N, CA, C and O atoms as a printed pandas DataFrame, in Angstrom:
     atom_number atom_name residue_name chain_id  residue_number  x_coord  y_coord  z_coord
0              1         N          MET        A               1  -24.485  258.114  137.097
1              2        CA          MET        A               1  -23.972  256.596  137.392
2              3         C          MET        A               1  -24.018  256.084  135.998
3              4         O          MET        A               1  -23.136  255.286  135.679
4              5         N          LYS        A               2  -25.013  256.458  135.023
5              6        CA          LYS        A               2  -25.014  255.905  133.739
6              7         C          LYS        A               2  -23.838  256.399  132.888
7              8         O          LYS        A               2  -23.302  255.669  132.054
8              9         N          ARG        A               3  -23.461  257.636  133.121
9             10        CA          ARG        A               3  -22.458  258.261  132.532
10            11         C          ARG        A               3  -20.975  257.478  132.772
11            12         O          ARG        A               3  -20.105  257.254  131.931
12            13         N          THR        A               4  -20.987  257.199  133.964
13            14        CA          THR        A               4  -19.823  256.387  134.313
14            15         C          THR        A               4  -19.759  254.961  133.706
15            16         O          THR        A               4  -18.747  254.539  133.148
16            17         N          LEU        A               5  -20.975  254.199  133.858
17            18        CA          LEU        A               5  -20.985  252.944  133.211
18            19         C          LEU        A               5  -20.897  253.052  131.713
19            20         O          LEU        A               5  -20.361  252.086  131.169
20            21         N          LEU        A               6  -21.290  253.977  130.973
21            22        CA          LEU        A               6  -21.152  254.272  129.604
22            23         C          LEU        A               6  -19.613  254.348  129.316
23            24         O          LEU        A               6  -19.032  253.645  128.491
24            25         N          LEU        A               7  -19.046  255.284  130.100
25            26        CA          LEU        A               7  -17.628  255.522  129.830
26            27         C          LEU        A               7  -16.649  254.520  130.113
27            28         O          LEU        A               7  -15.599  254.409  129.481
28            29         N          THR        A               8  -17.069  253.641  131.263
29            30        CA          THR        A               8  -16.318  252.550  131.473
30            31         C          THR        A               8  -16.412  251.418  130.491
31            32         O          THR        A               8  -15.407  250.748  130.254
32            33         N          THR        A               9  -17.421  251.196  129.975
33            34        CA          THR        A               9  -17.798  250.254  128.604
34            35         C          THR        A               9  -17.208  250.693  127.483
35            36         O          THR        A               9  -16.700  249.871  126.722
36            37         N          LEU        A              10  -17.178  252.127  127.183
37            38        CA          LEU        A              10  -16.398  252.512  125.986
38            39         C          LEU        A              10  -14.942  252.166  126.214
39            40         O          LEU        A              10  -14.378  251.579  125.291
40            41         N          ILE        A              11  -14.216  252.456  127.364
41            42        CA          ILE        A              11  -12.878  252.349  127.713
42            43         C          ILE        A              11  -12.590  250.611  127.532
43            44         O          ILE        A              11  -11.578  250.239  126.938
44            45         N          ILE        A              12  -13.369  249.821  127.981
45            46        CA          ILE        A              12  -13.066  248.318  127.929
46            47         C          ILE        A              12  -13.362  248.047  126.419
47            48         O          ILE        A              12  -12.483  247.444  125.804
48            49         N          VAL        A              13  -14.381  248.381  125.809
49            50        CA          VAL        A              13  -14.548  247.876  124.475
50            51         C          VAL        A              13  -13.514  248.495  123.567
51            52         O          VAL        A              13  -13.023  247.797  122.680
52            53         N          GLY        A              14  -13.103  249.895  123.740
53            54        CA          GLY        A              14  -12.103  250.606  122.955
54            55         C          GLY        A              14  -10.699  249.882  123.117
55            56         O          GLY        A              14   -9.960  249.739  122.142
56            57         N          SER        A              15  -10.428  249.521  124.126
57            58        CA          SER        A              15   -8.968  249.062  124.429
58            59         C          SER        A              15   -8.993  247.519  124.009
59            60         O          SER        A              15   -7.904  247.119  123.596
60            61         N          GLY        A              16   -9.847  246.736  124.029
61            62        CA          GLY        A              16   -9.897  245.268  123.821
62            63         C          GLY        A              16  -10.329  244.924  122.494
63            64         O          GLY        A              16  -10.025  243.807  122.075
64            65         N          CYS        A              17  -10.939  245.646  121.822
65            66        CA          CYS        A              17  -11.317  245.284  120.325
66            67         C          CYS        A              17  -10.813  246.155  119.303
67            68         O          CYS        A              17  -10.636  247.363  119.458
68            69         N          GLN        A              18  -10.578  245.478  118.207
69            70        CA          GLN        A              18  -10.034  246.276  117.027
70            71         C          GLN        A              18  -10.967  246.072  115.884
71            72         O          GLN        A              18  -11.259  244.944  115.487
72            73         N          GLN        A              19  -11.444  247.194  115.344
73            74        CA          GLN        A              19  -12.262  247.099  114.285
74            75         C          GLN        A              19  -11.581  246.509  112.902
75            76         O          GLN        A              19  -12.329  245.948  112.101
76            77         N          ASP        A              20  -10.403  246.607  112.660
77            78        CA          ASP        A              20   -9.664  246.091  111.507
78            79         C          ASP        A              20   -9.082  244.673  111.830
79            80         O          ASP        A              20   -8.320  244.158  111.011
80            81         N          ALA        A              21   -9.378  244.077  112.888
81            82        CA          ALA        A              21   -8.761  242.660  113.044
82            83         C          ALA        A              21   -9.222  241.724  112.228
83            84         O          ALA        A              21  -10.410  241.596  111.934
84            85         N          GLN        A              22   -8.200  240.946  111.780
85            86        CA          GLN        A              22   -8.658  239.903  110.783
86            87         C          GLN        A              22   -9.093  238.501  111.543
87            88         O          GLN        A              22   -8.278  237.835  112.182
88            89         N          PRO        A              23  -10.462  238.145  111.392
89            90        CA          PRO        A              23  -10.886  236.939  111.928
90            91         C          PRO        A              23  -10.147  235.802  111.719
91            92         O          PRO        A              23   -9.576  235.636  110.641
92            93         N          THR        A              24  -10.078  234.928  112.680
93            94        CA          THR        A              24   -9.251  233.586  112.551
94            95         C          THR        A              24  -10.298  232.610  113.050
95            96         O          THR        A              24  -11.215  232.987  113.781
96            97         N          ALA        A              25  -10.154  231.321  112.641
97            98        CA          ALA        A              25  -11.074  230.378  113.262
98            99         C          ALA        A              25  -10.132  229.255  113.857
99           100         O          ALA        A              25  -10.259  228.058  113.595
100          101         N          THR        A              26   -9.131  229.817  114.725
101          102        CA          THR        A              26   -8.155  228.618  115.336
102          103         C          THR        A              26   -8.700  228.415  116.819
103          104         O          THR        A              26   -8.574  229.207  117.752
104          105         N          ARG        A              27   -9.380  227.081  116.825
105          106        CA          ARG        A              27   -9.814  226.771  118.013
106          107         C          ARG        A              27   -8.815  226.319  119.086
107          108         O          ARG        A              27   -8.753  225.144  119.447
108          109         N          THR        A              28   -8.097  227.209  119.541
109          110        CA          THR        A              28   -6.815  226.956  120.509
110          111         C          THR        A              28   -7.157  227.848  121.709
111          112         O          THR        A              28   -7.963  228.778  121.689
112          113         N          GLY        A              29   -6.462  227.451  122.713
113          114        CA          GLY        A              29   -6.532  228.427  123.883
114          115         C          GLY        A              29   -7.456  227.725  125.037
115          116         O          GLY        A              29   -7.603  226.530  125.294
116          117         N          THR        A              30   -7.992  228.817  125.605
117          118        CA          THR        A              30   -9.058  228.265  126.785
118          119         C          THR        A              30  -10.438  228.487  126.184
119          120         O          THR        A              30  -10.833  229.515  125.633
120          121         N          ARG        A              31  -11.138  227.299  126.390
121          122        CA          ARG        A              31  -12.448  227.249  125.934
122          123         C          ARG        A              31  -13.483  227.815  126.881
123          124         O          ARG        A              31  -13.553  227.345  128.017
124          125         N          VAL        A              32  -14.307  228.805  126.493
125          126        CA          VAL        A              32  -15.063  229.545  127.570
126          127         C          VAL        A              32  -16.514  229.497  126.825
127          128         O          VAL        A              32  -16.656  229.824  125.646
128          129         N          VAL        A              33  -17.534  229.064  127.635
129          130        CA          VAL        A              33  -18.994  228.860  127.163
130          131         C          VAL        A              33  -19.690  229.833  128.167
131          132         O          VAL        A              33  -19.696  229.807  129.398
132          133         N          VAL        A              34  -20.343  230.800  127.184
133          134        CA          VAL        A              34  -21.124  231.857  128.032
134          135         C          VAL        A              34  -22.419  231.708  127.465
135          136         O          VAL        A              34  -22.515  231.641  126.240
136          137         N          PRO        A              35  -23.535  231.642  128.263
137          138        CA          PRO        A              35  -25.082  231.861  128.058
138          139         C          PRO        A              35  -25.301  233.218  127.556
139          140         O          PRO        A              35  -24.825  234.143  128.215
140          141         N          VAL        A              36  -25.937  233.465  126.512
141          142        CA          VAL        A              36  -26.288  234.923  125.902
142          143         C          VAL        A              36  -27.768  234.976  125.766
143          144         O          VAL        A              36  -28.322  233.980  125.301
144          145         N          ASN        A              37  -28.501  236.035  126.121
145          146        CA          ASN        A              37  -29.909  236.180  125.919
146          147         C          ASN        A              37  -29.932  236.954  124.444
147          148         O          ASN        A              37  -29.147  237.867  124.186
148          149         N          GLY        A              38  -30.858  236.506  123.587
149          150        CA          GLY        A              38  -31.242  237.211  122.492
150          151         C          GLY        A              38  -30.666  236.643  121.269
151          152         O          GLY        A              38  -30.785  237.304  120.238
152          153         N          ILE        A              39  -30.064  235.524  121.231
153          154        CA          ILE        A              39  -29.594  234.810  119.857
154          155         C          ILE        A              39  -30.682  234.119  119.456
155          156         O          ILE        A              39  -30.950  233.077  120.054
156          157         N          HIS        A              40  -31.482  234.551  118.410
157          158        CA          HIS        A              40  -32.745  234.080  117.861
158          159         C          HIS        A              40  -32.675  233.427  116.484
159          160         O          HIS        A              40  -33.556  232.632  116.159
160          161         N          CYS        A              41  -31.539  233.763  115.552
161          162        CA          CYS        A              41  -31.449  233.108  114.332
162          163         C          CYS        A              41  -29.967  233.158  113.958
163          164         O          CYS        A              41  -29.084  233.361  114.791
164          165         N          GLY        A              42  -29.751  232.967  112.688
165          166        CA          GLY        A              42  -28.349  233.038  112.012
166          167         C          GLY        A              42  -27.915  234.305  111.816
167          168         O          GLY        A              42  -26.699  234.432  111.678
168          169         N          SER        A              43  -28.563  235.238  111.768
169          170        CA          SER        A              43  -28.213  236.704  111.730
170          171         C          SER        A              43  -27.808  237.096  113.018
171          172         O          SER        A              43  -26.924  237.951  113.048
172          173         N          CYS        A              44  -28.267  236.653  114.155
173          174        CA          CYS        A              44  -27.819  236.823  115.379
174          175         C          CYS        A              44  -26.415  236.246  115.759
175          176         O          CYS        A              44  -25.564  236.853  116.408
176          177         N          GLU        A              45  -26.304  234.950  115.240
177          178        CA          GLU        A              45  -25.205  234.216  115.516
178          179         C          GLU        A              45  -24.033  234.847  114.767
179          180         O          GLU        A              45  -22.914  234.878  115.278
180          181         N          GLN        A              46  -24.314  235.402  113.432
181          182        CA          GLN        A              46  -23.170  235.993  112.667
182          183         C          GLN        A              46  -22.726  237.449  113.288
183          184         O          GLN        A              46  -21.575  237.887  113.266
184          185         N          ALA        A              47  -23.695  238.008  113.762
185          186        CA          ALA        A              47  -23.357  239.438  114.390
186          187         C          ALA        A              47  -22.431  239.113  115.626
187          188         O          ALA        A              47  -21.307  239.597  115.762
188          189         N          ILE        A              48  -23.004  238.270  116.480
189          190        CA          ILE        A              48  -22.132  237.990  117.907
190          191         C          ILE        A              48  -20.868  237.469  117.373
191          192         O          ILE        A              48  -19.876  238.079  117.771
192          193         N          THR        A              49  -20.670  236.543  116.611
193          194        CA          THR        A              49  -19.357  235.894  116.044
194          195         C          THR        A              49  -18.480  236.833  115.533
195          196         O          THR        A              49  -17.275  236.866  115.782
196          197         N          ASN        A              50  -19.154  237.683  114.736
197          198        CA          ASN        A              50  -18.073  238.703  113.959
198          199         C          ASN        A              50  -17.555  239.664  114.926
199          200         O          ASN        A              50  -16.395  240.067  114.836
200          201         N          SER        A              51  -18.557  240.161  116.090
201          202        CA          SER        A              51  -18.026  241.020  117.004
202          203         C          SER        A              51  -17.061  240.483  117.906
203          204         O          SER        A              51  -16.091  241.175  118.216
204          205         N          ALA        A              52  -17.205  239.358  118.356
205          206        CA          ALA        A              52  -16.403  238.613  119.254
206          207         C          ALA        A              52  -15.001  238.508  118.459
207          208         O          ALA        A              52  -13.928  238.785  118.995
208          209         N          MET        A              53  -15.107  238.149  117.343
209          210        CA          MET        A              53  -13.780  237.982  116.490
210          211         C          MET        A              53  -12.762  239.413  116.363
211          212         O          MET        A              53  -11.567  239.426  116.071
212          213         N          GLU        A              54  -13.454  240.330  116.611
213          214        CA          GLU        A              54  -12.838  241.754  116.562
214          215         C          GLU        A              54  -11.971  242.035  117.826
215          216         O          GLU        A              54  -11.141  242.943  117.879
216          217         N          CYS        A              55  -12.245  241.162  118.842
217          218        CA          CYS        A              55  -11.671  241.392  120.012
218          219         C          CYS        A              55  -10.293  240.821  120.309
219          220         O          CYS        A              55  -10.176  239.610  120.122
220          221         N          THR        A              56   -9.356  241.413  120.689
221          222        CA          THR        A              56   -7.961  241.054  121.040
222          223         C          THR        A              56   -8.108  239.724  121.924
223          224         O          THR        A              56   -8.880  239.581  122.872
224          225         N          GLY        A              57   -7.186  238.764  121.405
225          226        CA          GLY        A              57   -7.192  237.500  122.184
226          227         C          GLY        A              57   -8.302  236.439  121.988
227          228         O          GLY        A              57   -8.352  235.369  122.595
228          229         N          VAL        A              58   -9.151  236.858  121.098
229          230        CA          VAL        A              58  -10.300  235.921  120.798
230          231         C          VAL        A              58   -9.676  235.035  119.494
231          232         O          VAL        A              58   -9.592  235.562  118.384
232          233         N          ASN        A              59   -9.258  233.678  119.728
233          234        CA          ASN        A              59   -8.874  232.921  118.586
234          235         C          ASN        A              59   -9.973  232.256  117.704
235          236         O          ASN        A              59   -9.799  232.011  116.510
236          237         N          ALA        A              60  -11.091  231.992  118.372
237          238        CA          ALA        A              60  -12.286  231.615  117.790
238          239         C          ALA        A              60  -13.600  232.005  118.483
239          240         O          ALA        A              60  -13.580  232.188  119.700
240          241         N          ALA        A              61  -14.696  232.137  117.816
241          242        CA          ALA        A              61  -15.914  232.301  118.362
242          243         C          ALA        A              61  -17.021  231.673  117.791
243          244         O          ALA        A              61  -17.016  231.562  116.565
244          245         N          GLU        A              62  -18.081  231.188  118.498
245          246        CA          GLU        A              62  -19.059  230.491  117.524
246          247         C          GLU        A              62  -20.348  230.678  118.616
247          248         O          GLU        A              62  -20.347  230.168  119.736
248          249         N          ALA        A              63  -21.430  231.500  118.076
249          250        CA          ALA        A              63  -22.708  231.733  118.701
250          251         C          ALA        A              63  -23.631  230.637  118.066
251          252         O          ALA        A              63  -23.571  230.213  116.912
252          253         N          ASP        A              64  -24.491  230.270  119.053
253          254        CA          ASP        A              64  -25.350  228.943  118.639
254          255         C          ASP        A              64  -26.774  229.548  119.140
255          256         O          ASP        A              64  -26.880  229.912  120.311
256          257         N          SER        A              65  -27.897  229.653  118.215
257          258        CA          SER        A              65  -29.237  230.191  118.601
258          259         C          SER        A              65  -29.846  228.938  119.164
259          260         O          SER        A              65  -30.740  229.164  119.979
260          261         N          GLU        A              66  -29.582  227.667  118.931
261          262        CA          GLU        A              66  -30.220  226.535  119.538
262          263         C          GLU        A              66  -29.894  226.489  120.980
263          264         O          GLU        A              66  -30.798  226.231  121.774
264          265         N          THR        A              67  -28.713  226.710  121.389
265          266        CA          THR        A              67  -28.246  226.544  122.877
266          267         C          THR        A              67  -28.448  227.757  123.373
267          268         O          THR        A              67  -28.736  227.737  124.570
268          269         N          GLY        A              68  -28.389  229.041  122.770
269          270        CA          GLY        A              68  -28.220  230.269  123.436
270          271         C          GLY        A              68  -26.852  230.546  124.163
271          272         O          GLY        A              68  -26.650  231.244  125.156
272          273         N          GLU        A              69  -25.972  229.822  123.413
273          274        CA          GLU        A              69  -24.573  229.973  124.015
274          275         C          GLU        A              69  -23.509  230.506  122.854
275          276         O          GLU        A              69  -23.563  230.128  121.684
276          277         N          LEU        A              70  -22.532  231.451  123.376
277          278        CA          LEU        A              70  -21.465  231.860  122.735
278          279         C          LEU        A              70  -20.224  231.118  123.282
279          280         O          LEU        A              70  -19.889  231.200  124.464
280          281         N          VAL        A              71  -19.544  230.370  122.336
281          282        CA          VAL        A              71  -18.371  229.625  122.724
282          283         C          VAL        A              71  -17.173  230.420  122.304
283          284         O          VAL        A              71  -17.223  230.842  121.149
284          285         N          LEU        A              72  -16.177  230.691  122.958
285          286        CA          LEU        A              72  -15.096  231.376  122.796
286          287         C          LEU        A              72  -13.917  230.563  123.077
287          288         O          LEU        A              72  -13.922  229.688  123.943
288          289         N          TRP        A              73  -12.733  230.895  122.228
289          290        CA          TRP        A              73  -11.507  230.137  122.495
290          291         C          TRP        A              73  -10.587  231.416  122.625
291          292         O          TRP        A              73  -10.350  232.207  121.712
292          293         N          LEU        A              74  -10.172  231.471  123.750
293          294        CA          LEU        A              74   -9.297  232.514  124.271
294          295         C          LEU        A              74   -7.929  232.383  124.415
295          296         O          LEU        A              74   -7.468  231.448  125.070
296          297         N          GLY        A              75   -7.051  233.409  123.752
297          298        CA          GLY        A              75   -5.556  233.138  124.035
298          299         C          GLY        A              75   -5.381  233.923  125.584
299          300         O          GLY        A              75   -6.292  234.383  126.272
300          301         N          PRO        A              76   -4.097  233.915  125.846
301          302        CA          PRO        A              76   -3.676  234.601  127.165
302          303         C          PRO        A              76   -4.253  236.125  127.275
303          304         O          PRO        A              76   -4.673  236.603  128.329
304          305         N          ASP        A              77   -4.217  236.713  126.212
305          306        CA          ASP        A              77   -4.679  238.279  126.398
306          307         C          ASP        A              77   -6.288  238.256  126.106
307          308         O          ASP        A              77   -6.800  239.376  126.099
308          309         N          GLY        A              78   -7.037  237.310  125.899
309          310        CA          GLY        A              78   -8.314  237.374  125.580
310          311         C          GLY        A              78   -9.217  237.369  126.944
311          312         O          GLY        A              78   -8.812  236.794  127.954
312          313         N          SER        A              79  -10.560  238.101  126.891
313          314        CA          SER        A              79  -11.351  238.317  127.968
314          315         C          SER        A              79  -12.865  238.049  127.663
315          316         O          SER        A              79  -13.374  238.698  126.750
316          317         N          LYS        A              80  -13.532  237.252  128.274
317          318        CA          LYS        A              80  -15.030  237.297  127.832
318          319         C          LYS        A              80  -15.734  238.412  128.301
319          320         O          LYS        A              80  -16.736  238.766  127.679
320          321         N          GLU        A              81  -15.334  239.085  129.403
321          322        CA          GLU        A              81  -15.835  240.310  129.694
322          323         C          GLU        A              81  -15.751  241.498  128.691
323          324         O          GLU        A              81  -16.610  242.378  128.654
324          325         N          VAL        A              82  -14.602  241.461  127.837
325          326        CA          VAL        A              82  -14.449  242.510  126.827
326          327         C          VAL        A              82  -15.334  242.026  125.635
327          328         O          VAL        A              82  -15.812  242.858  124.864
328          329         N          VAL        A              83  -15.534  240.823  125.491
329          330        CA          VAL        A              83  -16.548  240.414  124.267
330          331         C          VAL        A              83  -17.975  240.662  124.886
331          332         O          VAL        A              83  -18.800  241.202  124.149
332          333         N          LEU        A              84  -18.302  240.365  126.006
333          334        CA          LEU        A              84  -19.597  240.777  126.490
334          335         C          LEU        A              84  -19.879  242.264  126.293
335          336         O          LEU        A              84  -20.883  242.637  125.686
336          337         N          ALA        A              85  -19.000  243.096  126.802
337          338        CA          ALA        A              85  -19.167  244.551  126.589
338          339         C          ALA        A              85  -19.218  244.827  124.994
339          340         O          ALA        A              85  -19.938  245.758  124.631
340          341         N          LYS        A              86  -18.619  244.205  124.162
341          342        CA          LYS        A              86  -18.702  244.418  122.676
342          343         C          LYS        A              86  -20.003  244.116  122.143
343          344         O          LYS        A              86  -20.506  244.810  121.259
344          345         N          ILE        A              87  -20.645  242.976  122.707
345          346        CA          ILE        A              87  -21.901  242.700  122.013
346          347         C          ILE        A              87  -23.173  243.119  122.685
347          348         O          ILE        A              87  -24.293  242.886  122.230
348          349         N          GLU        A              88  -22.917  243.759  123.810
349          350        CA          GLU        A              88  -24.087  244.389  124.599
350          351         C          GLU        A              88  -24.750  245.478  123.756
351          352         O          GLU        A              88  -25.976  245.568  123.824
352          353         N          PRO        A              89  -24.132  246.239  123.040
353          354        CA          PRO        A              89  -24.714  247.486  122.464
354          355         C          PRO        A              89  -25.493  246.893  121.154
355          356         O          PRO        A              89  -26.366  247.531  120.565
356          357         N          LEU        A              90  -25.074  245.638  120.797
357          358        CA          LEU        A              90  -25.923  244.979  119.775
358          359         C          LEU        A              90  -27.273  244.301  120.193
359          360         O          LEU        A              90  -27.994  243.713  119.387
360          361         N          GLY        A              91  -27.538  244.432  121.486
361          362        CA          GLY        A              91  -28.747  243.836  122.252
362          363         C          GLY        A              91  -28.612  242.614  122.608
363          364         O          GLY        A              91  -29.676  242.000  122.692
364          365         N          PHE        A              92  -27.520  241.946  122.889
365          366        CA          PHE        A              92  -27.224  240.750  123.487
366          367         C          PHE        A              92  -26.566  240.719  124.786
367          368         O          PHE        A              92  -25.467  241.264  124.890
368          369         N          THR        A              93  -27.104  240.146  125.794
369          370        CA          THR        A              93  -26.569  240.251  127.222
370          371         C          THR        A              93  -26.235  238.871  127.798
371          372         O          THR        A              93  -26.745  237.894  127.250
372          373         N          ARG        A              94  -25.472  238.708  128.793
373          374        CA          ARG        A              94  -25.104  237.592  129.305
374          375         C          ARG        A              94  -26.318  236.843  130.013
375          376         O          ARG        A              94  -27.050  237.619  130.628
376          377         N          ALA        A              95  -26.640  235.683  130.054
377          378        CA          ALA        A              95  -27.761  234.924  130.644
378          379         C          ALA        A              95  -27.452  234.461  131.911
379          380         O          ALA        A              95  -28.356  234.130  132.678
380          381         N          ASP        A              96  -26.136  234.388  132.263
381          382        CA          ASP        A              96  -26.055  233.918  133.710
382          383         C          ASP        A              96  -25.686  234.786  134.667
383          384         O          ASP        A              96  -25.682  235.966  134.319
384          385         N          THR        A              97  -25.333  234.508  135.928
385          386        CA          THR        A              97  -24.695  235.564  136.830
386          387         C          THR        A              97  -23.201  235.382  136.854
387          388         O          THR        A              97  -22.728  234.331  136.423
388          389         N          PRO        A              98  -22.469  236.280  137.303
389          390        CA          PRO        A              98  -21.093  236.137  137.314
390          391         C          PRO        A              98  -20.714  234.852  138.117
391          392         O          PRO        A              98  -21.449  234.464  139.025
392          393         N          GLU        A              99  -19.604  234.212  137.793
393          394        CA          GLU        A              99  -19.072  233.179  138.452
394          395         C          GLU        A              99  -18.416  233.515  139.623
395          396         O          GLU        A              99  -17.888  232.639  140.308
């Protein structure tokens, strides 16, 4: 079961995120707020924001340690699930239940 979950995560992350994507800060598209566990400081905020910006369809991202939230601005091909899969190996997990 763990192997299947890991493989699924790798497929999702590999298909939706690009290591060489150029970050942009265009706050356009659909605004999505996701509560995230483990955002403790500015370094955490930066790690999450940078990882989110590597994902296809993320127009802008902003992690906030005070609120414990990740705010995403997603284009039509963006997915919060892909972003969550990208930040999970860094030790950050979704704080709420699926909608």
